[in-house]
N, C-alpha and C positions, 0 to 999 in steps of 0.2 A: 244499808247491805238489801240484798235482791230477796224479796217472800221464798219464803222453805229452802234455802241456804246458807251458808257461810260465805257468801265472794257478795264485794262491795260492786257496785253499778261499776260496769264494763265505763272505763275509760279511754279515748285517740287518742294518741298523742307518737310525735316525731321524735324519736329520743336521735343523737347521734353516735357516731362510733366509741366505742370505749377498750382501751386499751385492760391486757388480765392476764394474771398471769394463773396457768392452767392444770392440767392432768386428763391426757384425754383416755376414754372409757372405753371399749366398744364389748361388753359384759351379756349375759343372758342375765336374762329380765328378774330370775330369782334369785340373781348370786349380789344385786342393787344393795341392801345393809350389808352386805360383807365386805365390799370393795367402797366402796360412796363415802363413809365417814373419816375411815383411813387416812384415804387420797386428798380428804378434802384438810386433815392433821397436819397430811403434808405438805399440801401448798402454804399454810400456815406458815410453820416451823419454817418453810426458806424462803421464803418472803421477808420475814423476821429476819432471818439469817443474814439476808440482800442489805437490808437495811431499807425496805422498803416500806411506810408503810401504807396499807387499804387503799382505797379513796371510797368503799360502798363494802353493804352485806358479800359476805360467800354466796356465787348463785350457779345451778348447772343448767349448761348449756344443750340442750339435742339435738341433734342436725337429724337421725330417723328414730321414730321409737316404730319399733314391728314386732309383732303378735311376742316375740320368742327374744327378743336383743335389745336392751336398749348402744348408741353408738350417742356421746355425752364427754363435758367435758365438762368436769366440775374447779371451782377457782375464785382469785379474786378480783374487784377491780384496783387497777394502782394507772399512778398519772404515764408511765409512761416505757417500753417493752421495756421486760427484763434481761437477764443475762439466763438462760437457759444453767437450769442445776441440775440433774438426776432428770426425775421424770418431770420436773417442773418447766413449764414450757411458756416463750410471749405468746401470749393471741389476740385478738380483736371481734371484739363482737361488734359484727357489720351495723353500721348507723342504716335506722328504716323506720316507718310506721308501724305501730303498735297498738294492737285491744291491748289493753292492759284489766286485772285488778288486783285485788288480792283479797286473800282465801286464811281463813281465820278459824284452825284448827286445827290435831294431831295429825301429824306427817302420813300416816295410815289413810289421813280421808284425801289422801291429793287424786287422787286414779280419780274417787268422781267428783272431784271440784272442777281439776279438769274438764270428763268429762261435761258439767255442768254451762261451765267457762265455754269452751267449743260449742257447743252446741246454741248458748245468746250470741257469741258469734255471728253466726251461721245464719241467725235469726236476723239479725240486724243487718244482716248481706251484706258481710264481709268475707273476704276468698282471701286462703291461707294457706303455706304449703309444708312441710316437712318441719322443721325449725321452731321450736320455743325454748325456751325459759322461766324459772322461777328463778326468785329469790329470797333470804330468806332472815326475814325481817331479824324476827322476831324467835327463838327457839328456845330448850330449855334453857341455854344462856340467861334466859332471861328469867323466867318461872318455871315448876314446878308441872306448873299448871297448864294440859298443851290446850285449854281456852283462849289464853290469852297467847296463845303462835300463833304469828303469820307469814303469809306464804304470797312474794310477790308473782302473780300469772302475768305472762308475755308472749303474747301470741304478734309476729311480723303478717302484717296484711297485708295485699293488694290494690 
């Protein structure tokens, strides 16, 4: 982990395109806790009803983050496109080169972790756009202790 943070060292990786089952949300920043959890549960329940197995952890893919609004998808990776059902649709996370780290700690610390990660990525001379995603590797389902939680931060770079 980097000194004075809860972030692992940054890795540069080429990631392939990834099919996903998602719900897209465009909500006020202050509403994220109200909408994100229920949307994640809805995605998981729908995927289960469709008989599709997730191929990785839940994630949120942000198209843009404005000071007052989040435009993002919450979803789960799947092996092939799903048949849309209700609010759950098929999506593809594009292939790209990413800067990646793992943040260890409570979800409330993610904003600070992203700020630190973005600073470190820029310090290393990389440029990035508006998109980014986080994958929830370990959370409350693994341990009630937030110090045990792990969130993978991904920032596509030019």
